[in-house]
Rosetta silent file (secondary structure, phi, psi, omega in degrees, C-alpha in Angstrom):
SEQUENCE: MTAFLVVLVIVLFGVALWQLGKIFELSKSNTTDSSEQIANDKDNDINGWLMLMFVVFIYVLSIVCFYKWSKVFLPDAASEHGVDIDQLWLISMVLIFVVGIITQWLLHYFAFKYRGRKDQRATFYADNDKLEFIWTIIPVIVLAALILYGLFTWTDIMNVDPDEDPMVVELYAYQFDWRARYSGDDNVLGEANVRLIEGSNTLGVDVADPNAQDDKVVSELHLPLGRKVLFKMRSQDVLHSAYMPHFRAQMNCVPGMVTQFAFTPTITTEEMRLNDEMVAKVKDINSIRREKSKALEAKGDEALEPYEFDYLLLCNKICGNNHYNMQMKIIVETEAEFNAWLAEQGSVAETLNK
SCORE:     score description
SCORE:     0.000 S_00000001
   1 L     0.000  -42.464  178.844  166.813  185.730  104.785 S_00000001
   2 H   -62.840  -42.469 -177.831  167.476  183.385  107.706 S_00000001
   3 H   -65.358  -40.748  177.817  171.174  183.151  106.864 S_00000001
   4 H   -59.639  -44.145 -178.031  171.384  186.992  106.682 S_00000001
   5 H   -66.794  -37.607  177.509  169.793  187.310  110.159 S_00000001
   6 H   -61.249  -47.818  179.735  172.191  184.677  111.573 S_00000001
   7 H   -61.625  -40.766 -178.749  175.198  186.552  110.183 S_00000001
   8 H   -64.955  -40.618  178.893  173.795  189.897  111.522 S_00000001
   9 H   -65.027  -40.735  179.285  173.348  188.414  115.013 S_00000001
  10 H   -65.416  -40.558  179.735  176.903  187.054  115.007 S_00000001
  11 H   -62.447  -46.685 -178.028  178.308  190.443  113.878 S_00000001
  12 H   -65.822  -35.203  177.076  176.349  192.301  116.549 S_00000001
  13 H   -64.360  -39.966  179.079  177.458  189.793  119.191 S_00000001
  14 H   -64.942  -42.833  178.427  181.061  190.374  118.158 S_00000001
  15 H   -60.393  -43.326  179.996  180.626  194.156  118.379 S_00000001
  16 H   -62.818  -40.539  177.441  179.110  193.756  121.858 S_00000001
  17 H   -64.124  -41.360 -179.390  182.072  191.635  123.026 S_00000001
  18 H   -62.207  -44.116  179.998  184.492  194.212  121.604 S_00000001
  19 H   -66.872  -38.544  175.459  182.729  197.037  123.478 S_00000001
  20 H   -59.521  -41.686  179.781  182.727  194.995  126.684 S_00000001
  21 H   -60.208  -40.450 -179.983  186.485  194.474  126.284 S_00000001
  22 H   -66.392  -37.943  179.270  186.980  198.231  126.029 S_00000001
  23 H   -63.738  -44.536 -179.647  184.886  198.815  129.158 S_00000001
  24 H   -64.722  -35.193  177.279  186.891  196.302  131.137 S_00000001
  25 H   -62.419  -43.279  178.433  190.100  197.846  129.898 S_00000001
  26 H   -68.431  -30.092 -176.304  189.035  201.285  131.072 S_00000001
  27 H   -75.937  -15.368 -178.705  187.913  199.957  134.399 S_00000001
  28 L   -72.980  135.315  179.128  191.327  198.524  135.217 S_00000001
  29 L   -84.114  122.297  177.539  193.333  200.654  137.638 S_00000001
  30 L  -147.008  167.049 -178.329  196.822  201.342  136.277 S_00000001
  31 L   -96.811   -1.949 -178.961  199.413  204.032  136.446 S_00000001
  32 L   -77.382  160.362  179.364  199.910  204.372  132.724 S_00000001
  33 L   -75.369  118.860 -179.849  198.625  207.355  130.765 S_00000001
  34 L  -110.523   27.085 -176.266  195.184  206.516  129.382 S_00000001
  35 H   -65.499  -21.613 -178.796  194.523  209.955  127.867 S_00000001
  36 H   -64.212  -19.214 -179.901  194.133  208.303  124.385 S_00000001
  37 H   -85.331   -5.728 -178.070  190.763  207.055  125.587 S_00000001
  38 L   -97.293  131.755 -177.283  189.520  210.576  126.305 S_00000001
  39 L   -65.077  133.182  175.208  187.853  212.514  123.484 S_00000001
  40 L  -102.264 -177.495 -177.010  189.847  215.497  122.261 S_00000001
  41 H   -59.701  -36.318 -179.636  188.784  218.553  120.232 S_00000001
  42 H   -65.456  -45.249  178.475  189.301  216.672  116.958 S_00000001
  43 H   -58.720  -46.893 -178.558  187.096  213.806  118.115 S_00000001
  44 H   -63.240  -39.299  179.936  184.370  216.255  119.200 S_00000001
  45 H   -64.828  -42.375 -178.986  184.525  218.151  115.884 S_00000001
  46 H   -62.180  -46.496 -177.745  184.150  214.877  113.920 S_00000001
  47 H   -68.827  -33.427  176.438  181.166  213.775  115.995 S_00000001
  48 H   -63.805  -42.475  177.829  179.582  217.232  115.807 S_00000001
  49 H   -70.057  -32.443  177.548  179.744  217.257  112.024 S_00000001
  50 H   -65.749  -35.690  175.839  178.500  213.669  111.911 S_00000001
  51 H   -61.992  -44.244  176.272  175.443  214.753  113.905 S_00000001
  52 H   -61.813  -44.732 -178.338  174.683  217.471  111.322 S_00000001
  53 H   -63.410  -36.948 -179.696  175.211  215.016  108.473 S_00000001
  54 H   -67.876  -36.661 -179.583  172.897  212.507  110.133 S_00000001
  55 H   -71.109  -34.117  173.333  170.000  214.893  110.497 S_00000001
  56 H   -63.424  -41.232  177.612  170.369  215.843  106.831 S_00000001
  57 H   -59.430  -41.726  177.253  170.384  212.098  105.996 S_00000001
  58 H   -59.408  -47.182 -178.825  167.086  211.711  107.944 S_00000001
  59 H   -62.938  -47.511 -179.126  165.451  214.535  105.998 S_00000001
  60 H   -61.638  -45.400  178.059  166.665  213.250  102.631 S_00000001
  61 H   -59.274  -43.941  178.870  165.568  209.682  103.461 S_00000001
  62 H   -60.680  -46.033 -178.745  162.087  210.916  104.438 S_00000001
  63 H   -63.677  -43.624  179.276  161.725  212.852  101.201 S_00000001
  64 H   -63.340  -42.309  178.430  162.895  209.887   99.091 S_00000001
  65 H   -60.711  -45.968  178.437  160.492  207.525  100.905 S_00000001
  66 H   -62.116  -41.125 -179.338  157.548  209.838  100.355 S_00000001
  67 H   -65.109  -44.874 -173.058  158.465  210.241   96.683 S_00000001
  68 H   -80.719  -35.530 -170.513  158.999  206.536   96.090 S_00000001
  69 H  -112.245    1.649 -178.715  156.241  204.978   98.188 S_00000001
  70 H   -62.361  -21.763 -178.308  153.443  207.564   98.284 S_00000001
  71 H   -71.082  -13.098  179.963  151.781  205.639   95.423 S_00000001
  72 H   -93.521    3.301  177.731  150.997  202.751   97.800 S_00000001
  73 L   -63.709  156.377  174.161  148.871  204.943  100.078 S_00000001
  74 L   -63.605  145.331  174.525  145.188  204.071  100.372 S_00000001
  75 L   -73.565 -174.714  177.922  142.856  205.874   97.949 S_00000001
  76 L   -53.667  146.672  178.076  139.967  208.105   99.108 S_00000001
  77 L   -59.255  139.507  179.823  137.786  206.555  101.809 S_00000001
  78 L  -101.041   20.092  177.880  134.859  204.486  100.494 S_00000001
  79 E  -138.599  159.365 -177.116  132.658  205.147  103.548 S_00000001
  80 L   -61.446  -49.030 -176.383  130.956  208.197  105.073 S_00000001
  81 L   -72.040  -19.837 -178.154  132.904  208.130  108.363 S_00000001
  82 H   -58.602  -32.309  177.827  136.160  207.454  106.487 S_00000001
  83 H   -60.187  -43.254  178.482  136.390  211.152  105.613 S_00000001
  84 H   -66.885  -40.191  179.669  136.520  212.038  109.312 S_00000001
  85 H   -63.198  -43.667  179.613  139.075  209.315  110.008 S_00000001
  86 H   -62.783  -40.910 -179.776  141.330  210.583  107.178 S_00000001
  87 H   -65.707  -41.629  175.807  141.027  214.150  108.480 S_00000001
  88 H   -62.229  -43.858  177.969  141.985  213.075  111.990 S_00000001
  89 H   -62.730  -41.268 -179.366  144.904  211.068  110.615 S_00000001
  90 H   -65.527  -43.086  178.778  146.103  213.957  108.489 S_00000001
  91 H   -63.321  -42.995 -179.364  146.075  216.417  111.383 S_00000001
  92 H   -61.323  -47.772 -177.857  147.925  213.949  113.592 S_00000001
  93 H   -65.876  -40.234  177.660  150.548  213.239  110.981 S_00000001
  94 H   -59.328  -46.658 -179.418  151.122  216.909  110.155 S_00000001
  95 H   -63.817  -43.187 -179.588  151.665  217.712  113.840 S_00000001
  96 H   -62.761  -42.879  179.832  153.976  214.778  114.262 S_00000001
  97 H   -70.582  -40.211  179.053  156.072  215.610  111.249 S_00000001
  98 H   -62.514  -50.602 -179.066  156.293  219.345  112.001 S_00000001
  99 H   -63.705  -42.049  178.855  157.303  218.729  115.599 S_00000001
 100 H   -64.518  -41.237  176.690  159.667  215.947  114.598 S_00000001
 101 H   -61.434  -43.392 -179.084  161.424  217.984  111.967 S_00000001
 102 H   -69.547  -46.966 -176.239  161.939  220.909  114.285 S_00000001
 103 H   -69.296  -35.796  178.446  163.047  218.889  117.340 S_00000001
 104 H   -63.239  -42.047 -179.566  165.353  216.625  115.322 S_00000001
 105 H   -64.454  -45.081  179.232  167.056  219.678  113.852 S_00000001
 106 H   -60.991  -43.733 -178.740  167.458  221.331  117.311 S_00000001
 107 H   -58.225  -51.344 -175.806  168.775  218.109  118.816 S_00000001
 108 H   -77.228  -32.296  178.236  171.467  217.576  116.220 S_00000001
 109 H   -67.403  -42.654  179.273  172.326  221.238  115.751 S_00000001
 110 H   -66.053  -32.879  175.669  172.838  221.824  119.455 S_00000001
 111 H   -62.947  -33.352  177.567  174.986  218.662  119.567 S_00000001
 112 H   -77.222  -50.308 -173.986  177.120  220.306  116.850 S_00000001
 113 H   -67.016  -39.125 -177.215  177.166  223.842  118.223 S_00000001
 114 L  -104.298   35.268  177.525  177.881  222.947  121.827 S_00000001
 115 L   -65.667  153.963 -175.736  180.331  220.090  121.115 S_00000001
 116 L   -63.774  137.771  173.009  183.076  219.718  123.659 S_00000001
 117 L  -136.556  145.434 -175.640  186.135  221.964  123.529 S_00000001
 118 L   -63.057  -33.424 -175.274  189.106  221.997  125.797 S_00000001
 119 L   -94.824   13.220  176.650  188.954  225.767  126.312 S_00000001
 120 L  -138.015  148.642  178.347  185.252  226.080  127.231 S_00000001
 121 L  -119.546  146.166  177.935  183.043  224.797  129.996 S_00000001
 122 L   -71.164  144.357  175.851  179.281  224.216  130.011 S_00000001
 123 L   -85.116  130.583 -178.141  177.104  226.521  132.115 S_00000001
 124 L   -98.105  124.958  174.725  175.119  224.624  134.721 S_00000001
 125 L  -111.723  125.853  178.779  171.506  225.537  135.467 S_00000001
 126 L   -68.194  -40.927  177.037  169.907  223.831  138.439 S_00000001
 127 L  -166.516  161.617  177.510  166.438  224.536  137.069 S_00000001
 128 L  -143.610   93.749 -172.983  164.452  226.914  134.924 S_00000001
 129 H   -58.979  -39.792 -177.918  160.784  227.004  135.965 S_00000001
 130 H   -65.183  -44.506  179.001  159.636  229.100  133.024 S_00000001
 131 H   -64.004  -44.271  178.728  161.264  226.799  130.427 S_00000001
 132 H   -61.453  -41.164  178.011  159.943  223.670  132.160 S_00000001
 133 H   -61.940  -44.374 -178.322  156.456  225.144  132.254 S_00000001
 134 H   -61.149  -49.823 -175.265  156.573  225.995  128.522 S_00000001
 135 H   -80.181   -2.618  173.041  157.735  222.546  127.356 S_00000001
 136 H   -97.816  -45.780 -173.846  155.238  220.840  129.609 S_00000001
 137 H   -71.804  -35.344 -179.298  152.075  222.895  129.028 S_00000001
 138 H   -64.901  -49.666  175.731  152.331  223.026  125.207 S_00000001
 139 H   -61.476  -35.243  179.372  152.415  219.218  124.697 S_00000001
 140 H   -61.784  -45.866 -178.039  149.617  218.848  127.338 S_00000001
 141 H   -65.371  -46.256 -178.299  147.374  221.268  125.409 S_00000001
 142 H   -64.376  -47.998 -176.469  148.133  219.784  121.970 S_00000001
 143 H   -66.181  -38.330  176.529  147.713  216.162  123.123 S_00000001
 144 H   -60.891  -42.801 -179.326  144.481  217.004  125.027 S_00000001
 145 H   -65.495  -42.013  177.468  143.054  218.633  121.908 S_00000001
 146 H   -62.919  -44.368 -179.350  143.999  215.598  119.757 S_00000001
 147 H   -61.914  -45.624 -179.779  142.564  213.167  122.294 S_00000001
 148 H   -64.407  -43.614  176.826  139.265  215.079  122.531 S_00000001
 149 H   -58.814  -41.873  179.098  139.034  215.370  118.749 S_00000001
 150 H   -68.140  -41.445  176.898  139.645  211.648  118.437 S_00000001
 151 H   -61.087  -43.237  179.435  137.066  210.814  121.162 S_00000001
 152 H   -68.076  -37.823  177.854  134.364  212.896  119.518 S_00000001
 153 H   -62.990  -48.841 -177.886  135.176  211.383  116.113 S_00000001
 154 H   -62.583  -42.937  178.675  135.070  207.843  117.554 S_00000001
 155 H   -61.372  -44.192  177.610  131.811  208.545  119.402 S_00000001
 156 H   -61.835  -34.793 -179.164  130.157  209.838  116.237 S_00000001
 157 H   -72.953  -42.133 -172.436  131.255  206.748  114.358 S_00000001
 158 H   -80.186  -21.519 -179.308  130.225  204.233  117.009 S_00000001
 159 L   -80.503  116.001 -178.289  126.826  205.728  117.864 S_00000001
 160 L  -102.128  118.235  179.897  124.305  204.073  115.566 S_00000001
 161 L   -77.479  118.457 -179.887  120.995  205.893  115.224 S_00000001
 162 H   -59.574  -26.924 -179.578  118.129  203.338  115.242 S_00000001
 163 H   -65.274  -21.153  178.417  116.087  205.662  113.013 S_00000001
 164 H   -75.879  -11.059  178.908  118.574  204.971  110.198 S_00000001
 165 L    50.816   59.884 -178.953  117.403  201.313  110.200 S_00000001
 166 L   -64.674  147.174  175.199  120.867  199.837  109.421 S_00000001
 167 E   -78.332  132.459 -172.729  121.030  196.537  107.684 S_00000001
 168 E   -96.119  124.490  179.075  122.359  193.964  110.145 S_00000001
 169 E  -133.237  137.341  176.079  125.121  191.613  108.948 S_00000001
 170 E   -98.884  137.256  171.895  127.216  189.169  110.942 S_00000001
 171 E  -109.716  120.821 -174.824  130.918  188.692  110.218 S_00000001
 172 E  -114.005  119.452 -175.984  132.065  185.320  111.444 S_00000001
 173 E  -105.706  138.623  171.845  135.812  184.670  111.800 S_00000001
 174 E  -155.135  157.770  178.877  137.554  181.344  112.111 S_00000001
 175 L   -66.701  114.517   -3.263  140.955  179.906  111.267 S_00000001
 176 L  -130.629   74.707 -177.746  141.495  180.872  108.460 S_00000001
 177 E  -160.620  176.227  179.953  138.450  182.263  106.663 S_00000001
 178 E  -125.690  151.398  164.030  135.378  184.461  106.961 S_00000001
 179 E  -133.694  147.539  177.277  131.659  183.916  106.572 S_00000001
 180 E  -115.732  142.645  176.991  128.973  186.561  106.435 S_00000001
 181 E  -126.238  119.193  179.104  125.360  186.077  107.624 S_00000001
 182 E   -86.588  145.980 -173.028  122.633  188.392  106.413 S_00000001
 183 L   -83.987    0.320  173.532  119.684  188.964  108.725 S_00000001
 184 L    77.083 -165.954 -176.486  117.000  188.364  106.072 S_00000001
 185 L   -64.244  -31.971 -177.309  113.683  190.171  105.601 S_00000001
 186 L   -84.048   -6.443  178.297  113.134  190.749  109.322 S_00000001
 187 L    57.254   31.177  176.870  116.614  192.408  109.675 S_00000001
 188 L  -129.482  124.446  176.648  117.144  190.412  112.889 S_00000001
 189 L   -74.322  134.039  175.149  119.899  187.848  113.234 S_00000001
 190 L   -71.099  161.871 -179.704  118.880  184.553  114.720 S_00000001
 191 L   -63.851  150.437  177.996  120.641  183.169  117.826 S_00000001
 192 E  -150.871  148.813 -179.467  123.902  181.336  117.288 S_00000001
 193 L  -151.558  137.785 -176.297  126.407  179.450  119.419 S_00000001
 194 H   -59.467  -24.216  179.510  129.686  177.663  118.623 S_00000001
 195 H   -69.785  -15.244  179.186  128.298  174.593  120.471 S_00000001
 196 H   -93.352    2.349  178.518  125.691  174.211  117.734 S_00000001
 197 L   -67.083  119.380 -179.862  128.306  173.921  114.960 S_00000001
 198 E  -161.297  132.165  174.986  127.682  170.629  113.222 S_00000001
 199 L    57.578 -124.569 -178.581  127.845  169.459  109.598 S_00000001
 200 L   -80.199   -5.607  178.333  126.692  172.205  107.240 S_00000001
 201 E   -87.519   70.845 -172.412  125.734  174.496  110.140 S_00000001
 202 L   -71.618  -16.638 -179.007  129.211  176.010  110.164 S_00000001
 203 L  -105.412    2.040  178.199  128.210  179.133  112.084 S_00000001
 204 L    67.083   35.130  178.814  126.297  177.372  114.875 S_00000001
 205 E   -70.942  136.019  178.817  122.993  179.087  113.967 S_00000001
 206 L   -82.407   99.128 -174.968  120.084  178.046  116.235 S_00000001
 207 L   -67.716  -15.199  179.588  117.615  176.746  113.639 S_00000001
 208 L   -78.251  -14.225 -179.630  114.901  176.599  116.337 S_00000001
 209 L   -79.623  124.765  178.551  114.942  180.442  116.556 S_00000001
 210 H   -57.931  -32.081 -179.372  112.241  181.948  114.255 S_00000001
 211 H   -70.165  -16.519 -177.872  114.504  184.888  113.527 S_00000001
 212 H   -86.066  -15.583 -172.322  117.109  182.506  112.068 S_00000001
 213 L   -60.006  -38.152 -176.877  114.872  180.991  109.412 S_00000001
 214 L  -100.700    5.831  175.434  115.517  183.697  106.796 S_00000001
 215 L   -65.223  149.455 -176.243  119.154  184.312  107.646 S_00000001
 216 E  -129.928  124.373 -179.466  121.555  183.767  104.743 S_00000001
 217 E   -99.890  129.453 -178.989  125.174  182.606  105.055 S_00000001
 218 E  -134.150  162.749  177.026  127.549  183.556  102.251 S_00000001
 219 L  -103.475   -1.043  179.772  131.295  183.437  101.487 S_00000001
 220 L  -133.442  127.777 -174.470  131.336  186.727   99.606 S_00000001
 221 E   -90.107  120.750  175.644  130.265  190.030  101.197 S_00000001
 222 E  -110.239  136.437 -177.938  127.939  192.284   99.175 S_00000001
 223 E  -130.592  139.017  176.882  127.019  195.767  100.424 S_00000001
 224 E   -83.707  138.726 -178.588  124.414  198.224   99.047 S_00000001
 225 L   -65.799  134.649  172.143  125.610  201.686   98.165 S_00000001
 226 L    81.092    1.405  177.630  124.424  204.472  100.486 S_00000001
 227 L  -113.272  135.778 -177.438  122.850  202.272  103.168 S_00000001
 228 L   -71.857  136.222 -179.322  124.282  201.976  106.626 S_00000001
 229 E  -119.425  127.072  177.076  125.374  198.457  107.530 S_00000001
 230 E  -100.879  114.652 -178.490  125.753  197.326  111.148 S_00000001
 231 E   -95.016  127.355  172.130  128.237  194.487  111.461 S_00000001
 232 E  -103.788  125.004 -167.079  127.964  192.075  114.359 S_00000001
 233 E  -117.930  133.837  175.439  131.251  190.199  114.707 S_00000001
 234 E  -131.168  158.063  174.120  132.034  186.800  116.271 S_00000001
 235 E  -127.052  139.641 -175.948  135.018  184.520  116.404 S_00000001
 236 L   -84.987  -30.834 -166.763  134.936  180.743  116.513 S_00000001
 237 L  -133.018  -68.937 -177.716  138.420  180.045  117.888 S_00000001
 238 L  -121.672 -177.741 -179.053  141.022  182.763  118.549 S_00000001
 239 L   -72.437  121.390  174.714  141.233  186.568  118.506 S_00000001
 240 E  -118.825  172.734  176.425  140.761  187.855  114.962 S_00000001
 241 E  -141.705  116.692 -179.525  140.314  191.422  113.701 S_00000001
 242 E   -74.983  111.300 -173.110  137.905  192.438  110.941 S_00000001
 243 E  -120.902  117.154  177.866  139.895  194.968  108.899 S_00000001
 244 E  -122.384   84.307 -169.951  138.398  196.766  105.868 S_00000001
 245 H   -59.768  -36.013 -177.373  141.032  199.360  105.011 S_00000001
 246 H   -69.188  -21.181  179.446  139.250  201.052  102.127 S_00000001
 247 H  -103.780    7.046  179.997  136.295  201.756  104.415 S_00000001
 248 L    51.113   50.759 -177.025  138.567  202.799  107.317 S_00000001
 249 E  -129.992  134.656  173.965  136.952  200.131  109.517 S_00000001
 250 E  -156.871  136.566  178.057  138.459  197.713  111.987 S_00000001
 251 E  -154.220  137.566 -179.668  137.104  195.849  114.978 S_00000001
 252 E   -68.620  144.404  171.923  138.355  192.837  116.966 S_00000001
 253 E  -107.679  110.251 -168.938  136.426  189.559  116.737 S_00000001
 254 L  -108.539  126.866  176.315  136.591  188.085  120.234 S_00000001
 255 E   -58.401  131.661  177.031  135.684  184.485  121.075 S_00000001
 256 L    91.259   -4.186  179.160  132.673  184.344  123.412 S_00000001
 257 L  -143.994  166.007  178.658  131.349  187.860  122.722 S_00000001
 258 L  -112.643  123.313  175.686  129.822  189.970  119.993 S_00000001
 259 E  -108.171  167.680 -177.994  131.521  193.181  118.884 S_00000001
 260 E  -149.140  156.156  177.388  130.095  195.645  116.329 S_00000001
 261 E  -156.384  142.160 -178.335  130.947  198.373  113.864 S_00000001
 262 E  -127.650  144.052  170.845  128.791  200.304  111.384 S_00000001
 263 E  -157.055  165.117  179.009  129.510  202.297  108.240 S_00000001
 264 L  -115.012  114.301  177.236  127.848  203.484  105.057 S_00000001
 265 E   -62.996  139.888 -176.800  129.525  202.593  101.701 S_00000001
 266 L  -125.197   -9.014 -179.121  129.829  205.598   99.421 S_00000001
 267 L  -133.778  125.154  178.637  131.809  204.262   96.388 S_00000001
 268 L   -71.682  165.328  176.466  130.872  201.112   94.434 S_00000001
 269 H   -59.134  -46.403 -178.726  133.481  198.576   93.402 S_00000001
 270 H   -63.688  -39.873  175.846  133.144  199.557   89.774 S_00000001
 271 H   -61.274  -41.209 -179.797  133.513  203.261   90.598 S_00000001
 272 H   -69.439  -32.784  177.975  136.696  202.582   92.605 S_00000001
 273 H   -67.404  -23.951  177.726  138.123  200.553   89.739 S_00000001
 274 L   -90.568   -4.650  176.930  137.723  203.584   87.457 S_00000001
 275 L   -61.229  132.233 -175.801  139.411  205.895   89.938 S_00000001
 276 H   -54.739  -44.978 -178.007  142.521  207.429   88.298 S_00000001
 277 H   -64.287  -40.042 -179.462  144.693  206.634   91.304 S_00000001
 278 H   -70.307  -39.600  179.575  143.453  203.037   91.443 S_00000001
 279 H   -59.346  -42.385  178.396  143.903  202.561   87.708 S_00000001
 280 H   -64.228  -40.142  179.209  147.551  203.633   88.056 S_00000001
 281 H   -64.163  -45.299 -179.162  148.060  201.268   91.029 S_00000001
 282 H   -64.836  -38.515  177.764  146.549  198.300   89.198 S_00000001
 283 H   -61.159  -43.951  179.208  148.747  199.085   86.159 S_00000001
 284 H   -63.479  -44.101 -178.653  151.881  199.093   88.360 S_00000001
 285 H   -62.084  -46.525 -178.330  150.889  195.840   90.071 S_00000001
 286 H   -66.422  -30.008  175.252  150.181  194.091   86.754 S_00000001
 287 H   -65.391  -38.750  174.688  153.549  195.300   85.425 S_00000001
 288 H   -64.647  -46.799 -179.501  155.250  193.656   88.372 S_00000001
 289 H   -63.465  -33.380  177.707  153.199  190.483   87.910 S_00000001
 290 H   -67.271  -39.945  179.074  154.131  190.266   84.222 S_00000001
 291 H   -65.017  -42.224 -179.886  157.817  190.403   85.081 S_00000001
 292 H   -67.593  -37.069  179.419  157.379  187.701   87.721 S_00000001
 293 H   -62.067  -38.112  178.200  155.306  185.594   85.266 S_00000001
 294 H   -60.008  -43.261 -179.559  158.180  185.596   82.756 S_00000001
 295 H   -66.379  -39.511  177.853  160.476  184.165   85.408 S_00000001
 296 H   -65.138  -42.872 -178.752  157.849  181.569   86.419 S_00000001
 297 H   -66.973  -33.807  178.386  157.214  180.553   82.816 S_00000001
 298 H   -63.983  -27.739  176.487  160.971  180.168   82.232 S_00000001
 299 L   -88.802   -2.439 -178.294  160.926  177.585   85.047 S_00000001
 300 L    87.875    9.133  178.770  157.901  175.883   83.588 S_00000001
 301 L   -87.766  167.658 -179.051  155.535  177.190   86.257 S_00000001
 302 L   -76.890  139.105 -179.442  152.094  178.749   85.695 S_00000001
 303 L   -72.243  158.066  177.891  152.047  182.513   85.051 S_00000001
 304 L   -79.473  141.946  178.517  150.276  184.900   87.479 S_00000001
 305 L   -74.857  150.340  175.841  146.806  186.062   86.554 S_00000001
 306 L   -60.577  139.528 -179.536  146.265  189.797   85.959 S_00000001
 307 L   -81.459  139.524  172.741  145.231  191.666   89.080 S_00000001
 308 L  -127.832  134.676 -176.195  141.840  193.403   89.337 S_00000001
 309 L   -64.058  139.365  170.468  140.960  195.663   92.269 S_00000001
 310 L  -146.245  144.193  167.827  138.442  194.404   94.845 S_00000001
 311 E   -64.220  146.723  179.930  137.570  195.606   98.319 S_00000001
 312 E  -134.966  146.700  166.836  138.704  193.057  100.885 S_00000001
 313 E   -98.713  120.183 -177.367  137.927  191.994  104.412 S_00000001
 314 E  -116.727  160.403  169.713  141.198  191.071  106.060 S_00000001
 315 E   -97.951  122.709 -176.055  142.285  189.711  109.443 S_00000001
 316 L  -103.219   19.203  172.530  144.531  192.203  111.172 S_00000001
 317 L  -120.328  139.375  177.721  145.557  189.873  114.021 S_00000001
 318 L   -73.998   93.726 -168.013  148.288  187.268  113.750 S_00000001
 319 L  -102.645    7.036 -179.683  145.912  184.377  114.291 S_00000001
 320 L   150.291 -176.001 -173.321  148.015  181.428  113.052 S_00000001
 321 L   -71.525  -15.882  176.770  150.214  180.130  110.280 S_00000001
 322 L  -112.263   22.216 -177.454  147.777  180.891  107.489 S_00000001
 323 H   -57.237  -39.372 -174.865  146.783  184.324  108.813 S_00000001
 324 H   -59.156  -25.231 -175.010  148.157  186.116  105.716 S_00000001
 325 H  -102.133   11.942 -177.781  145.581  184.361  103.531 S_00000001
 326 L   -87.322   94.365 -175.780  142.530  185.093  105.688 S_00000001
 327 E  -151.514  158.126  177.437  140.452  187.387  103.525 S_00000001
 328 E  -138.749  139.153  179.941  136.992  187.735  101.948 S_00000001
 329 E   -73.689  138.337  176.873  136.001  189.698   98.844 S_00000001
 330 E  -118.175  130.259  177.513  133.663  192.702   99.338 S_00000001
 331 E  -118.046  118.340  174.193  131.492  193.977   96.523 S_00000001
 332 E   -98.188  126.291 -176.482  129.797  197.374   96.849 S_00000001
 333 E  -144.237  174.525  178.819  126.991  197.780   94.337 S_00000001
 334 L   -65.679  160.989 -176.571  123.719  199.626   93.789 S_00000001
 335 H   -65.037  -34.184  177.593  120.785  198.644   95.984 S_00000001
 336 H   -64.127  -45.116  178.353  118.985  197.072   93.012 S_00000001
 337 H   -65.357  -37.187  179.930  121.992  194.914   92.215 S_00000001
 338 H   -67.821  -43.758  179.824  122.426  194.004   95.838 S_00000001
 339 H   -61.805  -38.607  178.731  118.757  192.972   96.242 S_00000001
 340 H   -64.635  -43.368  179.636  118.982  190.823   93.104 S_00000001
 341 H   -65.421  -44.974 -176.975  122.093  189.083   94.413 S_00000001
 342 H   -63.746  -35.821 -178.464  120.648  188.548   97.915 S_00000001
 343 H   -64.290  -25.788 -179.232  117.452  187.034   96.484 S_00000001
 344 H   -78.835  -15.641 -177.015  119.570  184.310   94.800 S_00000001
 345 L   -83.197  135.173  178.704  121.138  183.251   98.099 S_00000001
 346 L   -76.589  147.943 -179.467  119.593  180.393  100.003 S_00000001
 347 L   -79.016  167.349  177.037  118.409  180.796  103.591 S_00000001
 348 H   -57.300  -44.347 -179.264  119.780  178.914  106.560 S_00000001
 349 H   -61.369  -45.581 -179.748  116.631  176.817  106.752 S_00000001
 350 H   -63.849  -40.585 -177.545  116.820  175.890  103.088 S_00000001
 351 H   -67.592  -45.167 -177.856  120.528  175.008  103.305 S_00000001
 352 H   -70.990  -23.858 -178.120  120.189  172.836  106.414 S_00000001
 353 H   -86.355   -7.050 -179.646  117.136  170.998  105.102 S_00000001
 354 L   -68.107    0.000    0.000  118.862  169.845  101.931 S_00000001
């Protein structure tokens, strides 16, 4: 890949030098006839047809990409607010594609229709107030509607009703891993500070705080189905971003401050694994992995294990050289299963006193 980029840079540099040479040649004052450098009707016809061919190429390429890669789209949202996010995204994309398709066609068609000819001259308009008003006011109205729709959607998502009694969970980011801290029976997280990080106290929890005694630190995130979870997010070192694509959730984790995001899971891990779309995706992935395993085994290397779907917490900020591997497994399960799992986890006080 590096060699390809080097060759590409060299080629582009050569093209740039060639174009500069042509510019310097045109800029020289001489008495010779330089009409060969001026586009004639044949040149304009060729470029006009090329413009039409290019817009057709754009349309065909878009159709092929949708056909070939639509299977890698995310499945249905696994959170309550995710439905609203998907609706907003769909409306935005439909508008962008409709406007893009129309404007690209007009741009290339007009370049073809009004291509230069020796026997015709362009009509010059100093201004057209009506036309300028139309192409200004329509985008203003559409963009204002989209922005307002997005703001109301975002406000509904970010406003957490205390009456819902959301379960409070801390997501703690550090290079290059995650930890989760559950707030225990009191549903209140104890105080924490990076200056208190020492030994097994990897999150810097203040063990002197009574609210911290029943907190539980885990390396795998479990969420109960149908209950709102309020995530409090911290970072130990650099800027990270807690990204949970299947739940349509993302929030930056900023050193020195606490950010938050809340959502209600609506589809368990097992239910998502049985989703027809997800079954097809897993089948495709395992087919690719089997082919790669054959090549690995031929070299004497270990074969790849079969893939099984899991929700994941990812980092969506380039936070260092191992950023790509910064992830934590998320399991959505029934409340009974979640309570049983949580009861098995040791508290901060128990862990630090060992």
